[in-house]
SEROFI-373687 format. One record per residue (C-alpha): chain; residue number from 1; z, x, y. Coordinates in Angstrom, 1 decimal. Layout:
N
["A" NUM [Z X Y]]
...
% end
This chain:
199
["A" 1 [106.2 48.4 76.2]]
["A" 2 [107.4 46.2 73.7]]
["A" 3 [110.7 46.0 74.3]]
["A" 4 [110.2 44.9 78.1]]
["A" 5 [107.8 42.4 76.9]]
["A" 6 [110.1 41.4 74.5]]
["A" 7 [113.0 41.1 77.7]]
["A" 8 [110.5 39.5 79.9]]
["A" 9 [107.4 38.1 78.0]]
["A" 10 [106.5 34.9 75.5]]
["A" 11 [106.8 35.0 71.7]]
["A" 12 [103.1 35.8 71.1]]
["A" 13 [103.1 33.6 68.1]]
["A" 14 [104.7 30.2 69.5]]
["A" 15 [102.1 30.5 72.4]]
["A" 16 [99.4 30.0 69.8]]
["A" 17 [101.1 27.3 68.3]]
["A" 18 [100.9 25.5 71.5]]
["A" 19 [96.9 26.7 72.1]]
["A" 20 [96.3 25.2 68.5]]
["A" 21 [98.0 22.2 69.3]]
["A" 22 [96.7 21.4 72.6]]
["A" 23 [93.4 22.1 71.3]]
["A" 24 [93.7 20.0 68.1]]
["A" 25 [95.3 17.2 69.9]]
["A" 26 [92.5 17.9 72.6]]
["A" 27 [89.7 17.6 70.1]]
["A" 28 [91.6 14.4 68.5]]
["A" 29 [91.6 12.8 71.4]]
["A" 30 [88.2 12.3 72.3]]
["A" 31 [87.0 9.7 69.9]]
["A" 32 [88.9 7.5 72.3]]
["A" 33 [85.6 7.5 74.1]]
["A" 34 [83.3 5.9 71.1]]
["A" 35 [85.2 2.9 72.4]]
["A" 36 [83.1 -0.2 71.3]]
["A" 37 [81.9 -2.5 74.0]]
["A" 38 [84.4 -5.2 73.9]]
["A" 39 [83.4 -8.9 74.2]]
["A" 40 [80.6 -9.3 71.8]]
["A" 41 [80.9 -10.5 68.6]]
["A" 42 [78.3 -9.8 66.3]]
["A" 43 [77.0 -11.9 63.6]]
["A" 44 [73.9 -9.7 61.8]]
["A" 45 [73.1 -6.5 61.1]]
["A" 46 [70.7 -5.8 64.3]]
["A" 47 [73.0 -7.4 66.1]]
["A" 48 [75.3 -4.3 64.8]]
["A" 49 [73.5 -1.8 65.5]]
["A" 50 [71.9 -2.8 68.9]]
["A" 51 [75.8 -2.8 69.5]]
["A" 52 [75.8 1.1 68.4]]
["A" 53 [73.1 2.4 69.9]]
["A" 54 [74.7 1.2 72.5]]
["A" 55 [77.4 4.0 71.8]]
["A" 56 [74.4 6.5 71.0]]
["A" 57 [75.3 8.5 74.9]]
["A" 58 [79.3 8.1 74.0]]
["A" 59 [78.2 9.9 70.7]]
["A" 60 [76.7 12.8 72.7]]
["A" 61 [79.0 13.9 74.8]]
["A" 62 [81.3 13.2 72.4]]
["A" 63 [79.7 15.8 69.8]]
["A" 64 [79.0 18.0 72.1]]
["A" 65 [82.7 18.3 74.2]]
["A" 66 [83.6 18.6 70.4]]
["A" 67 [82.1 21.8 69.5]]
["A" 68 [82.7 23.3 72.8]]
["A" 69 [86.4 22.5 72.0]]
["A" 70 [86.0 24.4 68.3]]
["A" 71 [83.5 27.2 70.4]]
["A" 72 [86.4 27.9 73.0]]
["A" 73 [89.4 27.6 69.5]]
["A" 74 [87.5 30.1 67.5]]
["A" 75 [86.5 32.4 70.7]]
["A" 76 [90.3 31.9 71.5]]
["A" 77 [91.3 32.9 67.2]]
["A" 78 [89.2 36.2 67.4]]
["A" 79 [90.3 37.1 71.0]]
["A" 80 [94.1 36.3 71.0]]
["A" 81 [95.0 36.9 67.5]]
["A" 82 [97.3 39.9 67.7]]
["A" 83 [100.6 39.3 66.6]]
["A" 84 [104.5 40.5 68.6]]
["A" 85 [104.8 39.9 72.5]]
["A" 86 [102.8 39.2 75.8]]
["A" 87 [103.6 39.2 79.3]]
["A" 88 [103.9 36.7 81.2]]
["A" 89 [101.1 36.5 83.3]]
["A" 90 [99.0 35.9 79.9]]
["A" 91 [101.0 33.2 79.1]]
["A" 92 [100.4 31.4 82.3]]
["A" 93 [96.8 32.4 82.0]]
["A" 94 [96.8 30.8 78.5]]
["A" 95 [98.6 27.9 80.4]]
["A" 96 [96.2 27.8 83.0]]
["A" 97 [93.7 27.3 80.4]]
["A" 98 [95.1 24.5 78.2]]
["A" 99 [95.4 22.2 81.1]]
["A" 100 [92.2 22.6 81.3]]
["A" 101 [91.1 21.9 77.5]]
["A" 102 [93.4 18.7 78.2]]
["A" 103 [91.6 17.3 80.9]]
["A" 104 [88.2 17.5 78.4]]
["A" 105 [88.5 14.3 77.2]]
["A" 106 [89.6 12.0 80.4]]
["A" 107 [86.3 14.2 81.2]]
["A" 108 [83.8 13.4 78.2]]
["A" 109 [84.7 10.0 78.5]]
["A" 110 [84.4 9.7 81.7]]
["A" 111 [81.1 11.0 81.1]]
["A" 112 [81.1 8.3 78.6]]
["A" 113 [81.2 5.7 80.8]]
["A" 114 [79.7 6.7 83.9]]
["A" 115 [77.0 9.1 82.4]]
["A" 116 [74.1 8.2 84.9]]
["A" 117 [76.5 9.4 88.2]]
["A" 118 [76.5 13.0 89.1]]
["A" 119 [80.5 12.5 89.7]]
["A" 120 [81.2 12.2 86.7]]
["A" 121 [78.9 15.0 85.1]]
["A" 122 [80.0 17.2 87.5]]
["A" 123 [83.5 16.3 87.4]]
["A" 124 [82.5 17.1 83.6]]
["A" 125 [81.0 20.6 84.3]]
["A" 126 [83.9 21.8 86.7]]
["A" 127 [86.4 21.6 83.7]]
["A" 128 [83.9 23.8 81.1]]
["A" 129 [83.6 25.9 84.3]]
["A" 130 [87.5 25.9 85.1]]
["A" 131 [88.1 26.7 81.5]]
["A" 132 [85.8 29.4 80.7]]
["A" 133 [87.3 31.2 83.5]]
["A" 134 [90.7 30.4 82.7]]
["A" 135 [90.1 31.5 78.9]]
["A" 136 [88.4 34.8 80.3]]
["A" 137 [91.3 35.6 82.5]]
["A" 138 [93.7 35.2 79.6]]
["A" 139 [91.3 37.9 77.6]]
["A" 140 [91.3 40.6 80.3]]
["A" 141 [95.1 40.0 80.9]]
["A" 142 [95.8 40.7 77.3]]
["A" 143 [93.3 43.4 76.8]]
["A" 144 [95.2 45.1 79.5]]
["A" 145 [98.5 44.1 78.0]]
["A" 146 [97.3 45.5 74.5]]
["A" 147 [95.2 48.7 76.2]]
["A" 148 [96.6 49.5 79.3]]
["A" 149 [93.3 50.8 81.4]]
["A" 150 [90.6 50.1 79.1]]
["A" 151 [87.8 47.9 81.1]]
["A" 152 [86.9 44.2 79.3]]
["A" 153 [83.3 44.0 78.3]]
["A" 154 [81.9 40.7 80.2]]
["A" 155 [82.1 37.7 77.8]]
["A" 156 [78.3 36.3 77.1]]
["A" 157 [79.4 33.1 76.0]]
["A" 158 [81.9 32.3 78.3]]
["A" 159 [79.1 33.2 81.1]]
["A" 160 [76.3 31.0 78.6]]
["A" 161 [79.0 28.4 79.1]]
["A" 162 [79.0 28.7 83.0]]
["A" 163 [75.6 28.5 83.2]]
["A" 164 [74.7 25.8 81.2]]
["A" 165 [77.2 23.6 83.4]]
["A" 166 [76.2 24.5 86.4]]
["A" 167 [72.3 23.3 85.5]]
["A" 168 [73.8 20.1 84.1]]
["A" 169 [75.8 19.5 87.2]]
["A" 170 [72.3 20.0 89.1]]
["A" 171 [70.2 17.9 86.5]]
["A" 172 [72.6 15.2 87.9]]
["A" 173 [71.5 15.0 91.1]]
["A" 174 [67.5 14.9 89.5]]
["A" 175 [68.1 13.6 86.2]]
["A" 176 [71.4 12.5 85.3]]
["A" 177 [70.6 10.5 81.7]]
["A" 178 [69.4 13.9 80.3]]
["A" 179 [72.5 16.4 82.2]]
["A" 180 [74.0 16.9 79.3]]
["A" 181 [71.6 17.7 77.0]]
["A" 182 [72.0 21.5 79.2]]
["A" 183 [74.8 22.2 77.6]]
["A" 184 [73.1 22.3 74.0]]
["A" 185 [71.6 25.8 75.1]]
["A" 186 [74.5 27.2 73.9]]
["A" 187 [73.9 26.9 70.6]]
["A" 188 [71.7 30.1 71.2]]
["A" 189 [74.2 31.8 72.6]]
["A" 190 [74.8 34.3 69.9]]
["A" 191 [70.7 34.6 69.2]]
["A" 192 [70.3 35.6 73.0]]
["A" 193 [72.7 37.6 73.0]]
["A" 194 [71.6 39.6 69.6]]
["A" 195 [68.0 39.9 71.7]]
["A" 196 [70.0 41.6 74.5]]
["A" 197 [71.4 44.0 72.6]]
["A" 198 [68.0 44.9 70.5]]
["A" 199 [66.7 45.3 74.4]]
% end
């Protein structure tokens, strides 16, 4: 199996380096969404505080996006931590996942600018859902490569992420200003998972 992967596959270290680089770059680009409104003259503390107050929605989206990408990177680092070689199928699944990761800064900026409009929020949700689904597919392919025939268990954290993204999109039609708060439910994922394991 290893010899076959060496001749037809991709070095796992090279793929991991690409993944780390894309995540680092995407997470760095997120800060672009925190642009100060242009053309405003600030001459006192009250004006500066008012100007910074205008960033609160953008700041929330930035924090949420950074946290989601950070959590995704951590999960990928844990799941895909083995060395060696990987199949082309796995490599392509990772590349598809990285495509959606690189769209996150754009979706973040869009929500920062137009967070009161449902298309911006639903586009952000779509990017999040497809990133989660492609991550799941990569994990399945890697597990099948490392332990052929073994079934891959459900990924609770990805399920919660997808559910919160869909909830956010649904809320965008009735309360767009508050729809991004749905992503904060992801913080409860580890606690919910522990409760479900005990039950």
